[in-house]
C-alpha positions as CSV (number, residue, x, y, z in Angstrom):
1,X,43.7,97.9,-130.3
2,X,45.2,95.0,-128.2
3,X,45.9,94.1,-124.6
4,X,49.4,92.8,-124.6
5,X,49.7,89.9,-122.1
6,X,50.1,86.2,-121.9
7,X,48.0,83.4,-120.1
8,X,48.5,83.3,-116.3
9,X,47.8,80.3,-114.1
10,X,44.6,80.9,-112.2
11,X,45.2,78.4,-109.4
12,X,48.2,80.9,-108.4
13,X,46.0,83.9,-108.4
14,X,43.5,85.1,-105.8
15,X,40.0,86.3,-106.0
16,X,37.4,87.9,-103.6
17,X,33.9,88.1,-104.8
18,X,31.2,89.9,-102.8
19,X,27.4,90.5,-103.2
20,X,28.4,93.3,-105.6
21,X,30.8,90.9,-107.5
22,X,28.8,88.4,-109.3
23,X,29.9,85.8,-112.0
24,X,29.2,82.8,-114.0
25,X,29.6,79.0,-114.2
26,X,29.5,76.7,-117.3
27,X,26.1,75.0,-116.4
28,X,23.9,78.2,-116.1
29,X,21.8,79.3,-119.0
30,X,22.2,83.1,-118.6
31,X,23.7,85.7,-116.2
32,X,26.4,88.1,-115.6
33,X,29.8,87.7,-113.8
34,X,31.3,90.5,-111.7
35,X,34.6,89.4,-110.3
36,X,37.7,91.1,-108.9
37,X,41.2,90.3,-107.9
38,X,42.2,90.6,-104.2
39,X,45.3,88.8,-102.6
40,X,43.3,88.0,-99.4
41,X,42.0,84.8,-100.8
42,X,44.3,82.3,-102.6
43,X,42.8,79.4,-105.0
44,X,45.1,76.4,-105.0
45,X,44.5,73.0,-106.1
46,X,45.3,71.9,-102.5
47,X,42.4,74.1,-101.2
48,X,39.9,73.0,-103.6
49,X,37.8,71.2,-101.1
50,X,34.9,73.7,-101.2
51,X,32.1,72.7,-103.7
52,X,29.4,74.8,-104.7
53,X,25.8,73.4,-104.4
54,X,24.1,71.7,-107.4
55,X,22.4,73.8,-109.9
56,X,18.8,74.5,-109.4
57,X,16.1,75.4,-111.9
58,X,17.1,78.3,-114.2
59,X,15.1,80.0,-117.0
60,X,15.8,78.6,-120.5
61,X,17.4,80.9,-123.1
62,X,14.0,81.6,-125.0
63,X,12.6,83.1,-121.6
64,X,15.7,85.7,-121.6
65,X,14.7,86.3,-125.3
66,X,11.1,87.2,-124.5
67,X,12.3,89.4,-121.5
68,X,14.7,91.5,-123.6
69,X,12.2,93.7,-125.3
70,X,10.5,94.4,-122.1
71,X,13.7,95.4,-120.4
72,X,14.5,97.5,-123.4
73,X,11.0,99.2,-123.1
74,X,11.4,99.7,-119.5
75,X,14.6,101.3,-120.0
76,X,13.7,103.8,-122.5
77,X,10.5,104.8,-120.8
78,X,12.0,105.2,-117.1
79,X,15.6,106.2,-117.9
80,X,15.7,107.1,-121.7
81,X,18.2,104.4,-122.3
82,X,20.5,104.9,-125.2
83,X,23.0,102.6,-126.5
84,X,25.9,103.2,-128.9
85,X,28.6,100.9,-130.6
86,X,26.2,97.9,-130.7
87,X,28.1,97.0,-133.7
88,X,31.1,96.0,-131.6
89,X,29.3,93.1,-129.7
90,X,30.2,89.9,-131.3
91,X,27.5,87.2,-131.9
92,X,29.6,84.3,-131.0
93,X,33.1,83.2,-129.6
94,X,34.4,83.4,-126.0
95,X,34.1,86.9,-124.5
96,X,34.8,88.8,-121.4
97,X,32.6,92.0,-121.1
98,X,34.3,94.5,-118.8
99,X,32.4,97.5,-117.6
100,X,32.4,100.1,-114.9
101,X,29.9,99.7,-112.2
102,X,27.5,102.5,-111.1
103,X,24.2,100.6,-109.7
104,X,22.6,97.2,-109.5
105,X,20.8,97.9,-112.8
106,X,24.0,97.6,-114.6
107,X,24.3,94.0,-115.6
108,X,20.6,93.9,-116.7
109,X,20.9,97.1,-118.7
110,X,24.1,96.0,-120.4
111,X,22.9,92.6,-121.3
112,X,19.8,93.9,-123.1
113,X,21.6,94.1,-126.6
114,X,23.9,91.1,-126.1
115,X,21.9,88.5,-127.5
116,X,23.8,85.5,-126.3
117,X,24.2,83.6,-123.2
118,X,26.0,85.3,-120.2
119,X,27.0,84.1,-116.9
120,X,27.4,85.4,-113.4
121,X,28.5,84.3,-109.9
122,X,26.9,85.4,-106.8
123,X,27.7,85.4,-103.2
124,X,26.1,82.4,-101.8
125,X,24.6,84.4,-98.8
126,X,22.5,86.5,-101.2
127,X,21.0,83.6,-102.9
128,X,19.3,82.5,-99.7
129,X,17.7,85.9,-99.5
130,X,13.8,86.0,-100.1
131,X,12.7,86.9,-103.6
132,X,16.1,88.5,-104.7
133,X,17.9,85.2,-104.1
134,X,15.3,83.1,-106.0
135,X,15.3,85.5,-108.8
136,X,19.1,85.4,-109.2
137,X,19.0,81.6,-109.3
138,X,16.2,81.7,-112.0
139,X,18.7,83.9,-114.0
140,X,21.4,81.4,-113.7
141,X,23.6,82.5,-110.8
142,X,26.1,80.1,-109.4
143,X,26.6,80.5,-105.6
144,X,30.2,81.4,-104.5
145,X,31.2,80.7,-101.0
146,X,33.1,83.5,-99.2
147,X,35.7,83.2,-96.4
148,X,36.9,80.1,-98.0
149,X,38.3,78.8,-101.4
150,X,35.7,78.0,-104.1
151,X,38.0,77.4,-107.1
152,X,35.4,75.3,-108.8
153,X,33.3,78.4,-109.6
154,X,36.2,80.0,-111.2
155,X,37.2,76.9,-113.3
156,X,33.7,76.7,-114.5
157,X,33.9,80.3,-115.5
158,X,37.1,79.5,-117.5
159,X,35.6,76.6,-119.1
160,X,32.4,78.3,-120.2
161,X,34.5,81.2,-121.9
162,X,36.7,78.7,-123.6
163,X,33.8,77.0,-125.0
164,X,32.5,80.0,-126.6
165,X,30.6,81.6,-123.8
166,X,30.6,85.3,-122.7
167,X,31.0,86.5,-119.3
168,X,30.4,90.0,-117.7
169,X,32.9,91.3,-115.2
170,X,33.1,94.8,-113.3
171,X,36.8,95.3,-112.8
172,X,36.0,97.9,-109.8
173,X,34.9,94.8,-107.8
174,X,31.7,96.8,-106.7
175,X,30.0,100.1,-107.4
176,X,32.0,103.1,-108.1
177,X,32.1,106.5,-106.6
178,X,28.8,108.5,-105.9
179,X,29.5,111.0,-108.4
180,X,30.1,108.3,-111.3
181,X,33.7,108.1,-111.3
182,X,35.5,104.9,-111.1
183,X,37.5,103.2,-108.4
184,X,41.0,101.6,-109.4
185,X,40.5,98.4,-111.6
186,X,41.5,95.3,-110.4
187,X,43.2,92.8,-112.8
188,X,40.5,90.0,-112.9
189,X,38.9,91.0,-116.2
190,X,42.3,90.9,-118.0
191,X,43.5,87.8,-116.5
192,X,40.2,86.0,-117.2
193,X,40.8,87.0,-120.9
194,X,44.5,85.8,-120.6
195,X,43.7,82.7,-119.3
196,X,41.0,81.8,-121.8
197,X,42.5,83.5,-124.8
198,X,39.5,85.5,-125.6
199,X,39.0,89.2,-126.6
200,X,37.8,91.8,-124.1
201,X,34.5,94.1,-124.8
202,X,34.9,97.3,-122.8
203,X,31.6,98.9,-121.8
204,X,31.1,102.5,-120.3
205,X,27.7,103.0,-118.3
206,X,27.0,106.5,-117.4
207,X,24.2,108.4,-115.9
208,X,23.1,105.5,-113.8
209,X,24.5,106.8,-110.7
210,X,22.1,109.8,-110.8
211,X,19.4,107.3,-111.3
212,X,20.1,105.1,-108.4
213,X,22.3,107.0,-106.0
214,X,24.2,105.1,-103.2
215,X,22.1,105.0,-100.2
216,X,18.7,105.2,-102.0
217,X,16.5,102.1,-101.8
218,X,14.9,102.3,-105.2
219,X,16.1,104.0,-108.5
220,X,14.4,107.2,-109.7
221,X,13.8,108.7,-113.3
222,X,16.7,109.9,-115.3
223,X,19.0,109.3,-118.2
224,X,21.3,106.4,-118.8
225,X,23.8,105.9,-121.8
226,X,25.9,102.8,-122.6
227,X,28.7,102.7,-125.0
228,X,30.1,99.4,-126.2
229,X,33.7,100.0,-127.4
230,X,35.8,98.0,-130.0
231,X,37.1,94.6,-129.0
232,X,40.7,94.2,-127.5
233,X,42.6,91.1,-127.9
234,X,45.0,89.9,-125.5
235,X,48.8,89.5,-126.1
236,X,52.1,89.5,-124.5
237,X,55.0,92.0,-124.8
238,X,58.2,90.2,-125.3
239,X,59.8,89.7,-122.0
240,X,57.0,91.2,-120.1
241,X,56.2,89.7,-116.6
242,X,52.4,88.5,-116.7
243,X,51.5,90.1,-113.4
244,X,52.9,93.5,-114.6
245,X,51.3,93.1,-117.9
246,X,47.8,92.6,-116.5
247,X,48.2,95.6,-114.1
248,X,49.4,97.9,-116.9
249,X,46.5,96.7,-119.4
250,X,44.0,96.9,-116.7
251,X,45.1,100.7,-116.2
252,X,44.7,101.0,-119.9
253,X,41.2,99.4,-119.8
254,X,40.2,101.8,-117.2
255,X,41.3,104.7,-119.3
256,X,39.4,103.7,-122.3
257,X,36.2,103.0,-120.3
258,X,36.7,106.2,-118.0
259,X,37.3,108.4,-121.0
260,X,33.8,107.8,-122.0
261,X,32.3,108.9,-118.7
262,X,33.0,112.4,-119.5
263,X,31.9,112.1,-123.1
264,X,35.6,112.2,-124.3
265,X,36.7,109.9,-127.3
266,X,38.4,106.8,-125.9
């Protein structure tokens, strides 16, 4: 299947990223990106005066490889974690991983079988929090400033993907509904794939909303399943407006991911 769109100039698009909207940069060794589109912030070359802080120490790739079986064992022991469609995960090449978002566990659980570097951005304020902020920095988080333009982080994300890296994006822009249903997808995931010319790996996570309900401080036992769907490749329909294309294909992406929430075939 294909997403039919053509590249869009990211300097003319707008992004808003919150503490639940994390993402990458080209210098980090590993992480996940959560990024969403919002017209309240505009990235332009003229406003590119904001610069993120320099990189701090991050764990090397071999450390993540050692952590992978530990996370897998914890997932199976506490949440009976099951994964399907692992054959759809490419081992190389630029990639946008797009998934629904139910809990703060999602990026870590989804990344377990993705045996390649990932990236993620994080709200700069969160990175100053005790313990959590330090852990996120160790995982390769790149600080993104809110309330002002920070186009450098977006450009690093695009550079990373174009050079063959993988980025995880939650198109809802935050956690979904308490019952596990999704909020409307924003166009950030599709537009990132458009600009970088890379495929999208749709991912559905279900059951996590019952494991860690909104309002609870800690997760509980339960069952979580993660489905990795076949890749989509972005293209443009003849004469189609790129913004209309991104909206249409974002809706289609939501249909594919959402169908698996109820156990239906995509």
